[in-house]
C-alpha positions in Angstrom: -10.7 -31.4 1.6 -12.1 -31.4 -2.0 -12.0 -35.1 -2.1 -13.8 -35.5 1.3 -16.5 -33.0 0.2 -17.0 -34.9 -3.0 -17.4 -38.2 -1.2 -19.7 -36.6 1.4 -22.0 -35.2 -1.3 -21.9 -38.5 -3.2 -22.8 -40.3 0.0 -25.7 -37.9 0.6 -27.0 -38.4 -2.9 -26.8 -42.2 -2.5 -28.5 -42.1 0.8 -31.4 -40.0 -0.6 -31.7 -42.5 -3.5 -31.7 -45.6 -1.2 -34.2 -43.9 1.2 -36.5 -43.1 -1.7 -36.4 -46.6 -3.2 -36.9 -48.1 0.2 -39.9 -45.9 0.8 -41.4 -46.8 -2.6 -40.9 -50.5 -2.0 -42.2 -50.3 1.6 -45.2 -48.3 0.4 -45.9 -50.9 -2.3 -45.7 -53.7 0.1 -48.0 -52.0 2.6 -50.5 -51.0 -0.1 -50.6 -54.5 -1.6 -51.0 -56.1 1.9 -54.0 -53.9 2.5 -55.4 -54.9 -0.8 -54.9 -58.6 0.0 -52.0 -59.1 -2.5 -49.2 -59.7 0.0 -48.7 -63.2 -1.3 -48.0 -61.9 -4.8 -45.4 -59.5 -3.3 -43.7 -62.5 -1.6 -43.9 -64.5 -4.9 -42.1 -61.7 -6.7 -39.3 -61.7 -4.2 -39.2 -65.5 -4.1 -38.7 -65.6 -7.8 -35.6 -63.5 -7.5 -37.1 -60.3 -8.8 -35.6 -57.3 -7.0 -37.3 -54.4 -5.3 -39.9 -52.7 -7.4 -40.1 -55.9 -9.6 -43.2 -57.4 -8.0 -45.7 -59.5 -10.0 -49.0 -57.8 -9.6 -52.2 -59.2 -11.2 -54.4 -56.8 -12.9 -56.5 -55.3 -10.2 -59.8 -53.6 -10.5 -59.8 -50.0 -11.3 -60.5 -48.8 -7.8 -57.8 -51.1 -6.4 -55.3 -49.7 -8.9 -56.2 -46.2 -7.9 -55.7 -47.0 -4.2 -52.4 -48.7 -4.9 -51.2 -45.8 -7.0 -52.2 -43.3 -4.4 -50.4 -45.3 -1.7 -47.3 -45.5 -3.8 -47.4 -41.7 -4.4 -47.8 -41.0 -0.7 -44.9 -43.3 0.3 -42.8 -41.8 -2.5 -43.5 -38.3 -1.3 -42.8 -39.2 2.4 -39.6 -41.0 1.5 -38.5 -38.2 -0.8 -39.2 -35.6 1.9 -37.3 -37.7 4.4 -34.4 -37.9 2.0 -34.5 -34.1 1.5 -34.5 -33.6 5.2 -31.5 -35.9 5.6 -29.6 -34.2 2.8 -30.4 -30.8 4.2 -29.2 -31.8 7.7 -26.0 -33.3 6.2 -25.5 -30.1 4.2 -26.0 -27.9 7.2 -23.6 -30.1 9.2 -21.0 -30.0 6.4 -21.4 -26.2 5.9 -21.0 -25.6 9.6 -17.8 -27.7 9.6 -16.4 -25.6 6.8 -17.7 -22.1 7.7 -17.0 -22.2 11.4 -13.1 -22.3 11.0 -13.4 -19.9 8.1 -15.4 -17.5 10.2 -12.7 -17.7 12.9 -10.1 -16.9 10.3 -12.2 -13.9 9.1 -12.6 -12.5 12.6 -8.9 -13.1 13.3 -7.9 -11.3 10.1 -10.1 -8.3 11.1 -8.4 -8.2 14.5 -5.0 -8.4 12.8 -5.9 -5.4 10.8 -6.6 -3.6 14.0 -3.0 -4.4 15.1 -4.0 -7.2 17.6 -1.0 -9.3 16.5 -1.3 -11.7 19.5 -4.4 -13.4 18.2 -4.2 -17.0 17.0 -6.8 -19.4 15.6 -7.2 -23.0 16.6 -5.9 -25.6 14.2 -8.2 -28.6 14.0 -7.8 -31.7 11.8 -5.7 -32.1 8.7 -7.8 -30.5 6.1 -6.9 -27.6 3.8 -8.8 -25.3 6.2 -6.5 -26.5 9.1 -3.5 -25.8 6.9 -4.8 -22.3 6.2 -5.2 -21.7 9.9 -1.7 -22.9 10.6 -0.3 -20.6 7.8 -2.3 -17.7 9.3 -0.8 -18.4 12.7 2.7 -18.5 11.3 2.0 -15.2 9.5 0.7 -13.6 12.7 3.7 -14.8 14.7 6.1 -13.3 12.1 4.2 -10.0 12.1 4.3 -9.9 15.9 8.0 -10.6 15.9 8.6 -7.9 13.3 6.5 -5.4 15.2 8.5 -6.1 18.4 11.7 -5.7 16.5 10.5 -2.4 15.0 9.4 -1.1 18.4 12.7 -2.2 19.9 14.6 -0.6 17.0 12.9 2.8 17.5 13.6 2.6 21.3 17.2 1.8 20.6 17.7 4.5 18.0 16.1 7.1 20.4 18.4 5.9 23.1 21.6 5.9 21.0 20.9 9.3 19.6 19.9 10.7 23.0 23.3 10.3 24.5 25.4 12.4 22.0 22.6 14.9 21.7 22.6 15.4 25.5 26.4 15.8 25.5 26.2 18.4 22.6 23.4 20.3 24.3 25.1 20.3 27.7 28.5 21.5 26.4 26.9 24.1 24.1 24.8 25.5 27.0 28.0 25.7 29.2 29.7 27.6 26.4 26.8 29.9 25.9 26.6 30.7 29.6 30.3 31.4 29.7 31.0 28.6 32.2 33.2 26.7 29.7 35.4 28.3 27.1 35.2 26.9 23.5 38.7 25.5 23.7 40.1 23.2 21.0 39.7 20.3 23.5 36.1 21.1 24.1 35.4 21.4 20.4 37.1 18.0 19.8 34.6 16.4 22.2 31.7 18.0 20.4 33.2 16.8 17.1 33.4 13.2 18.4 29.7 13.2 19.3 28.8 14.5 15.9 30.9 11.8 14.2 29.2 9.2 16.5 25.8 10.4 15.4 26.8 10.5 11.7 28.1 6.9 12.0 24.9 5.7 13.6 22.7 7.4 11.0 24.9 5.9 8.2 24.6 2.4 9.7 20.8 2.7 10.0 20.6 3.8 6.4 22.6 0.8 5.3 20.4 -1.5 7.3 17.2 0.0 6.0 18.4 -0.3 2.5 19.5 -3.9 3.0 16.1 -4.8 4.5 14.4 -3.3 1.6 16.6 -5.1 -0.9 17.8 -1.7 -2.2 21.4 -1.8 -1.1 23.3 -1.9 -4.4 26.5 -3.9 -4.9 29.2 -2.9 -7.4 30.5 -6.4 -8.1 33.8 -6.9 -9.9 36.6 -9.5 -10.0 38.7 -8.9 -6.9 41.7 -10.7 -5.4 41.3 -10.8 -1.6 44.7 -9.4 -1.0 43.6 -6.1 -2.7 41.1 -5.6 0.1 43.0 -7.1 3.1 46.5 -5.7 2.7 45.5 -2.0 2.7 43.1 -2.6 5.5 45.7 -4.2 7.8 48.1 -1.5 7.0 45.6 1.1 8.2 44.9 -0.8 11.4 48.5 -1.7 12.2 49.1 1.6 14.1 45.9 1.1 16.2 47.0 -2.5 17.1 50.5 -1.3 17.9 49.2 1.4 20.1 47.3 -1.2 22.2 50.3 -3.6 22.1 48.3 -6.2 20.1 49.9 -8.3 17.4 47.9 -8.1 14.1 48.7 -11.1 12.0 47.9 -12.1 8.4 47.6 -15.6 7.1 46.2 -15.8 3.6 46.6 -19.0 1.6 48.5 -18.5 -1.7 46.7 -18.8 -5.0 43.2 -18.0 -3.8 40.7 -17.7 -6.7 39.4 -14.4 -7.7 36.1 -13.4 -6.1 33.2 -11.5 -7.7 32.4 -9.1 -4.9 32.0 -5.4 -4.0 35.4 -4.6 -2.5 34.1 -1.6 -0.6 31.4 -3.7 1.1 33.7 -6.6 1.9 36.1 -4.1 3.4 33.3 -2.7 5.5 32.6 -6.2 6.8 36.2 -6.8 7.7 36.6 -3.4 9.3 33.7 -4.3 11.6 35.2 -7.7 12.5 38.7 -6.5 13.0 37.6 -3.4 15.0 35.6 -5.6 17.4 38.5 -8.0 17.7 41.0 -5.2 18.6 38.5 -3.6 21.0 38.0 -6.8 23.0 41.6 -8.1 22.9 43.7 -7.2 25.9 47.3 -5.8 25.7 49.8 -8.4 24.7 47.1 -10.3 22.8 46.8 -11.3 19.1 44.3 -10.8 16.3 44.7 -12.9 13.2 43.1 -12.7 9.8 43.1 -16.0 7.9 41.8 -16.8 4.5 41.6 -20.1 2.6 39.5 -22.0 0.1 37.2 -24.7 1.2 35.2 -26.4 -1.5 33.3 -23.9 -3.5 33.9 -21.1 -0.9 36.6 -18.8 0.2 36.5 -18.4 4.0 37.9 -15.4 5.9 38.4 -15.8 9.6 39.1 -13.1 12.2 40.2 -14.6 15.5 41.3 -13.0 18.7 42.8 -14.0 22.1 40.3 -12.0 24.1 37.9 -13.3 26.7 35.6 -14.9 24.2 31.8 -14.6 24.0 29.4 -15.9 26.6 27.6 -19.0 25.1 24.3 -17.4 25.9 25.2 -14.3 23.8 26.5 -16.2 20.7 23.0 -16.6 19.1 22.4 -12.9 19.4 25.7 -11.2 18.4 24.4 -10.3 14.9 21.2 -8.7 16.3 20.8 -4.9 16.1 22.0 -2.9 19.1 23.0 -6.1 20.9 26.1 -5.8 23.0 27.6 -8.9 24.4 29.3 -6.8 27.1 26.7 -4.4 28.6 29.3 -3.0 30.9 31.1 -1.4 28.0 30.2 2.2 27.7 30.2 4.3 24.6 32.9 6.5 26.0 35.1 3.5 26.4 35.1 2.8 22.7 31.9 0.8 22.2 30.4 0.9 18.7 26.9 1.7 17.6 25.7 -1.9 18.2 24.9 -2.2 14.4 28.3 -3.3 13.0 27.7 -7.0 13.1 24.1 -6.7 11.9 25.4 -4.7 8.9 28.2 -7.3 8.3 25.7 -10.1 8.2 23.4 -8.2 5.8 26.4 -7.4 3.5 27.6 -11.0 3.5 24.2 -12.3 2.7 23.8 -9.9 -0.2 26.9 -11.5 -1.6 25.3 -14.9 -1.3 27.6 -15.9 1.6 27.4 -16.8 5.3 28.8 -15.4 8.5 28.9 -17.0 12.0 30.6 -16.6 15.3 32.0 -19.1 17.8 34.5 -19.4 20.6 37.9 -20.9 20.1 38.8 -23.9 22.2 42.1 -22.3 23.1 40.4 -19.1 24.2 39.0 -16.0 22.4 36.4 -15.8 19.7 36.4 -16.0 15.9 34.1 -14.8 13.2 34.1 -16.6 9.9 32.8 -15.3 6.5 32.2 -17.8 3.7 31.9 -16.2 0.2 30.9 -18.3 -2.8 33.2 -18.6 -5.8 31.9 -17.1 -9.0 31.4 -20.4 -10.7 29.7 -22.0 -7.6 
């Protein structure tokens, strides 16, 4: 853009200069012709003398005055024409620059009024066009974040509404004497309180991760220190559902620089989901091995797998690949995988989901080695 403007202004200056010189020479030729000296003008050009280099004999004083006046008039007219040309070109160039900038200004004002759907046209390949494209990308990102925020608020209200409704209904029944506060009824109320506490804790973790304020207590950790106690705690749950819980960790894995509590939180989410969706007689396997500069941890199950249409969304907040699963049937808060992704990314790692060719799904966590 700067180079084009420089060439444009240089061209305008050159055009004004050429127009002025042309006007002066034309004026001189016309004046001399009127004074009967046209043959001298032709002689000047015939002798190879350029514009303005005419051979003019010494005229009488009145003729000199007339010729000077004519030259001045032609110079003024040509100069004025050059100024008009330069002004017109300047107006045209200013319009070319200020019109898209004005659209950007108006769009920025509308953006400030929360009209996030507004976009500006991108014309040409100048810096102004690049600015318009950057503005549109920013507006699209803000619009997506606004949609996500609205959806998050709606989901939180929905998730909290269910346990609150259960608590309110049961307490009203007890207050009215319709239901006795038996231990079983109190256990139900306690379950709903735990559910709300877990949801609030998950939301806190996500908000801290989004703000970059979720702290990690990194230290050298052998993976077995995290995995073995976790599998021992989940073994009774798996046995109660007649699911085989298997461990396959390659020997001699390098030490990781991680927060063991946060990695345990990630694996709890993955293993709990695997146990929840694996039918009786199935198998859940935790594998770990080194691949290049990473240690990979895989949680695989023999359940029904994940619908391919759901795979790109399983790490989104409140997304449930199985909408038919109700909370009372053991569904989670819908935030576990979103939290797992945030925690893995905080460690500089990656996490992804895929279906196994032999059936079931698998989630893989890749954590970088300390020296990588």
